[in-house]
C-alpha positions in Angstrom: 118.0 81.3 30.1 121.5 80.3 31.7 122.0 76.7 33.2 122.2 78.3 36.6 118.9 80.1 36.2 117.2 77.3 35.1 118.8 75.1 37.9 117.7 77.8 40.5 114.1 77.8 38.9 113.7 74.1 38.9 115.0 74.1 42.5 112.3 76.8 43.6 109.6 74.9 41.7 110.5 71.7 43.5 110.6 73.4 47.0 107.3 75.0 46.0 105.9 71.8 45.1 107.3 70.1 48.1 105.6 72.7 50.5 102.3 72.3 49.0 102.5 68.6 49.2 103.2 69.0 53.0 100.3 71.6 53.4 97.6 70.1 51.5 98.2 66.3 51.6 100.5 65.4 54.6 99.5 68.0 57.1 95.7 67.5 57.4 96.1 63.9 58.0 99.2 64.1 60.3 97.1 66.5 62.7 93.8 64.3 62.4 95.9 61.3 63.2 97.7 63.0 66.2 94.6 64.7 67.7 91.8 61.8 67.2 93.7 58.8 68.8 92.5 55.4 69.6 95.0 53.6 72.0 96.3 50.5 70.8 94.5 47.5 72.5 93.7 43.8 71.9 90.5 43.0 70.6 87.5 43.4 73.1 86.0 40.1 74.4 82.2 40.9 74.4 80.0 38.4 76.2 77.5 36.6 73.9 74.6 38.1 76.2 76.1 41.6 75.9 76.4 41.1 72.2 72.7 40.2 71.9 71.5 42.8 73.7 73.7 45.4 72.0 72.4 44.2 68.8 68.8 45.0 69.8 69.5 48.8 70.9 69.2 51.9 69.0 72.5 53.5 70.0 72.7 57.2 70.1 75.4 59.9 70.8 75.0 63.5 71.5 78.2 64.7 70.3 80.7 63.9 67.4 83.0 66.4 65.5 83.4 64.4 62.5 82.7 67.2 59.9 85.8 69.2 61.0 88.4 66.7 59.3 89.3 66.1 55.8 87.8 62.5 55.3 85.0 61.2 53.7 82.5 60.0 56.4 80.8 57.7 53.9 83.8 55.5 53.7 85.7 53.5 56.4 88.4 55.7 57.6 91.7 54.6 59.0 91.9 57.7 61.2 89.8 59.0 64.0 86.9 57.5 65.7 83.9 57.6 63.3 82.7 57.2 60.0 79.1 56.0 58.6 80.6 52.5 58.3 81.8 52.2 61.8 78.7 53.9 63.3 76.7 51.3 61.6 79.0 48.4 62.9 78.4 50.0 66.2 74.7 49.8 65.8 74.3 53.6 66.0 71.0 54.7 65.2 71.3 58.7 65.8 74.4 60.8 66.0 74.5 64.5 66.7 77.2 65.9 64.3 78.5 69.2 65.9 80.7 71.7 63.9 83.8 73.1 65.3 84.3 76.9 63.7 87.1 78.4 65.9 90.0 77.1 67.9 92.2 79.5 70.2 95.7 79.2 70.0 97.3 77.2 73.0 93.8 75.9 73.8 93.4 74.7 77.5 90.6 73.9 79.9 91.6 76.9 82.1 91.5 80.3 80.5 91.6 81.0 76.7 91.1 84.1 74.8 89.7 84.5 71.1 92.8 86.8 70.0 94.3 84.2 67.7 92.4 81.5 65.7 94.6 78.2 65.3 92.0 76.8 63.0 92.6 79.0 59.9 95.6 76.8 58.7 93.6 73.9 59.0 90.7 75.2 56.9 93.3 76.3 54.1 95.1 73.2 54.3 92.0 71.0 54.0 91.1 73.2 50.8 87.9 74.3 52.4 86.3 77.1 50.4 88.1 80.6 50.6 85.0 82.0 52.2 85.4 80.0 55.1 89.2 81.1 55.7 88.1 84.2 57.6 84.5 83.6 58.5 83.5 81.7 61.5 79.7 81.7 60.1 80.8 80.4 56.6 82.7 77.6 58.3 79.4 76.6 60.2 77.5 76.5 56.8 80.1 74.8 54.9 80.2 71.8 57.6 76.4 71.7 57.3 76.7 71.5 53.5 79.0 68.4 53.7 76.5 66.7 55.8 73.7 67.6 53.3 75.8 66.2 50.3 76.3 63.2 52.3 72.4 62.9 53.0 72.0 63.5 49.1 74.4 60.6 48.0 73.2 58.0 50.9 70.4 56.5 48.6 68.0 57.0 51.6 70.2 55.2 54.3 71.1 58.5 55.9 68.8 61.3 56.7 69.6 64.7 58.6 66.6 65.1 61.1 65.0 68.5 61.0 61.7 67.6 62.5 60.2 65.2 65.0 58.5 63.5 62.0 61.9 63.2 60.2 63.3 61.3 63.0 60.3 59.1 63.7 59.9 58.3 59.9 63.6 57.3 59.7 63.5 55.1 63.0 60.5 53.3 61.4 62.5 52.6 58.3 65.2 51.2 60.5 62.9 48.4 61.4 63.5 46.8 58.0 66.8 48.6 57.2 69.6 48.4 59.6 71.6 50.8 57.5 69.4 53.6 58.2 71.4 56.2 60.1 70.0 59.5 61.4 72.1 62.7 62.0 71.2 65.8 63.9 73.0 69.1 63.3 74.4 71.2 66.1 77.0 73.8 66.7 80.2 73.6 68.9 79.5 77.1 70.3 77.3 80.0 68.7 80.1 82.2 67.7 79.1 81.4 64.0 76.4 83.9 64.7 79.0 86.5 64.5 77.1 88.9 66.8 74.2 89.0 64.5 71.0 87.6 65.5 69.9 87.0 61.8 72.4 84.3 61.4 70.3 82.2 63.6 67.7 81.9 60.9 70.5 81.1 58.2 71.8 78.2 60.5 68.3 76.9 61.0 67.9 77.0 57.2 71.1 75.1 56.9 69.6 72.2 58.9 71.1 73.2 62.4 68.5 72.3 65.4 70.9 72.2 68.3 72.9 75.2 69.4 75.9 75.1 71.8 76.3 78.4 73.3 80.0 78.4 73.8 83.3 76.5 73.2 86.9 77.0 74.9 86.4 80.8 74.8 84.1 83.6 75.9 82.0 84.8 72.9 79.3 87.4 72.1 77.0 85.5 74.1 78.7 85.2 77.2 81.3 83.2 79.4 82.8 80.0 78.8 83.9 77.6 81.4 87.4 77.7 79.8 87.2 81.5 79.1 88.8 84.4 81.0 85.7 86.3 82.2 83.7 83.3 83.8 80.7 85.7 83.2 77.1 84.8 82.5 74.8 85.6 79.5 75.4 88.9 77.7 72.5 90.9 76.7 73.0 89.4 73.1 73.3 86.1 74.8 69.9 86.6 76.2 68.2 87.6 73.0 69.8 84.5 71.3 68.3 81.9 74.1 64.8 83.8 73.4 65.3 83.2 69.7 66.4 79.5 70.1 63.4 79.0 72.2 61.0 80.6 69.5 62.3 78.5 66.7 61.9 75.3 68.5 65.8 74.7 68.5 67.6 73.0 71.3 70.1 74.6 73.8 73.4 72.9 74.7 75.4 74.1 77.6 78.5 72.1 77.2 81.4 74.3 77.6 79.4 77.1 79.2 80.5 78.9 82.4 78.7 78.1 85.5 77.2 81.4 85.4 75.8 81.0 82.0 74.4 77.9 82.7 72.7 79.4 85.9 71.4 82.3 83.6 70.1 79.9 81.0 68.3 78.1 83.7 66.7 81.2 85.2 65.8 82.4 81.8 63.9 79.6 80.3 62.0 76.3 81.7 62.8 74.5 78.2 64.4 71.2 78.9 68.3 71.8 77.6 71.2 69.4 76.8 74.6 69.3 78.2 76.0 67.2 75.2 79.6 66.0 76.5 80.5 66.3 79.8 81.4 64.5 83.1 80.2 64.5 86.7 82.4 66.5 89.1 81.3 64.2 92.3 83.0 61.2 90.3 85.7 63.0 88.3 86.9 66.1 89.9 87.8 68.4 87.0 85.8 71.5 87.9 87.6 73.2 84.7 85.8 70.8 82.5 82.8 69.5 84.4 80.0 71.8 85.9 78.9 71.3 89.7 76.5 68.6 90.3 73.7 70.9 91.5 73.5 72.5 87.8 73.4 69.1 86.4 70.4 68.2 88.7 68.6 71.2 87.6 69.3 70.1 83.9 67.8 66.5 84.7 64.9 67.6 87.1 63.4 69.9 84.0 63.7 67.1 81.6 66.9 67.6 80.1 69.8 65.3 79.1 73.5 64.9 80.2 75.9 63.3 77.7 78.9 61.5 79.3 82.1 61.8 77.4 84.9 59.3 77.1 87.9 61.4 77.5 90.1 61.9 80.6 89.1 65.2 82.0 85.3 63.9 81.6 85.6 60.7 83.2 89.1 60.3 84.7 89.1 56.6 84.0 88.7 56.3 80.2 88.8 52.5 80.0 85.2 51.1 79.2 84.6 49.9 82.8 85.6 53.7 83.9 82.9 55.1 81.3 80.5 52.7 82.6 81.1 53.5 86.1 80.3 57.1 85.0 77.2 56.2 83.3 75.9 54.4 86.3 76.9 57.1 88.5 74.9 59.5 86.6 72.0 57.4 86.4 72.2 56.8 90.1 72.6 60.6 90.9 70.2 62.3 88.5 68.2 59.6 87.4 68.4 57.0 84.5 66.1 58.7 82.3 68.7 61.8 81.8 71.9 59.9 81.2 73.2 59.6 77.7 76.4 58.9 75.7 78.2 62.2 74.7 81.5 60.8 73.4 83.2 63.9 71.8 84.5 61.5 69.2 86.7 63.2 66.5 87.0 66.1 69.1 90.8 66.1 69.3 90.3 63.6 72.2 92.2 60.2 73.0 89.8 57.3 73.5 90.3 53.4 74.1 87.7 52.3 71.5 86.2 53.7 68.4 82.4 53.9 67.5 82.6 50.4 65.7 83.7 48.8 69.2 80.9 50.4 71.2 79.5 47.2 72.3 82.2 47.1 74.9 80.1 49.7 76.7 77.1 47.4 76.9 79.3 44.5 78.2 80.8 46.9 80.9 77.5 48.1 82.0 76.2 44.8 82.1 79.2 43.4 84.3 78.7 46.5 86.7 74.8 45.3 87.4 73.0 47.7 85.4 69.8 46.3 83.8 68.9 45.6 80.5 66.2 48.1 80.5 68.5 50.8 81.9 71.2 49.8 79.5 68.9 50.3 76.6 68.0 53.9 78.0 71.6 55.4 78.3 72.8 53.8 75.3 70.3 55.5 73.2 66.6 55.5 73.9 66.9 58.6 76.4 68.5 60.6 73.5 66.0 59.3 71.0 63.0 60.1 73.2 64.4 63.7 73.9 64.6 64.3 70.1 61.2 62.9 69.3 59.8 65.3 71.8 61.9 68.5 71.3 63.1 68.7 67.6 60.8 71.2 65.8 57.3 70.0 64.8 
C-alpha cells in the first residue's frame, strides 16, 4: 500500500471514529442536557417549619420520563431532573415512570402528524437494542426492562408496584427504611400497542399498570390534543378502553383530545388520571390544558389531576406559581383530587429538580394552604388513588 493510500485510510478511519464518538457519546448527553433544563438559581431558602413538614410527607409524582435518557437512574446525575438519589433527597415515596416511544418531527402543541419519528436517531445513538430502532412496542418493553433491572439491583430499596399489596407492603417498609422508593410503570401514549389488542397483555406482563392514550399526535386509539384531527376514540380505542378496565389498569388522558376525553368519560365510570397538565382557568393554554368542565368530571368520579411544572401548564414556573396552581386546583375541583405531575425529564425546563421539591411545600405554606392539605397534594392523594385502583 502506498504512503498516500495509507494516509487516506488513516484519515478515513479517524473521521469514522470521530463520527462514532459524536453519535454514541456526545449526542445523547448533549440532547439530554439541552432538553431537560433546570434554570440556574440561588439555593432556595426553606423555612424550618416547611422543612420539618416536608420531611414528614410521603411525596408522590404522577409523571416522569426518566427512562428515556442514557443515564443510570440508580446514581446521581449532573443532567436532567431526576434519579433515585435525588428522588430520595426530595423525600419522594412514589414515582410514576412513563415511557416515551415516538416523537413527531418538529413537535409542537398545535398540530402534529406521525409521518416521521424524530426519536429513531436517539434510540440508535443511545445504543438501545436493534429491536427498538423500528418498533414502538419494543421501545416500551425495553424501558420497562430497564426499570426491572433497577429493581433487581436495588437490594430491596426500590420496587415496581404491580398490585395494591405491592404498594402497601413497600410503604410499610418505608416506616423503617427511608430509602424505600416505589415506581409505577405508565405509557406516554398507547401507540406501543401498534394497533394490536394482544400487545396490551404483553405490556401488562412487563409491569405496565397505567396507560396514557395519546401523546403529541393522533394514534390508532383516537385524537390527540396536539394532533390534526382533534377526533375522539376510534373503534379500536373503544376496544382498548374496555380491555384496560377488564385488566384493572388505569387510564391516563394527559395529551388526549377534548373529544377523546369526553368519549372516555362517557364509556366508563372508572376513576381516571390526567397525569400532567395545567388548568385553563388559571393558565389559558387550551392547546395544552383541557377545559375545566372536563377536569371537574374527572374529579367528581374520583379521578386525580396532576399539575405540571412547565410554562404551558402553569404559565408561572416559579415555585410560587406552581403552588398557586395547586391551590387553584384544590379550590376548584377539591383538594382530594389534586396531585403533582411534574413531567420531569420530559423535555421541559423547570426552576428546580426533584431534590429541591421541598420548595413547593414552603411555597404552599406561605400561600396559606393547611398542613393537612399540603400532605394530600404532595403525595397522599396519589398514594390513596393507587392503593385503591391498582390491580388486586
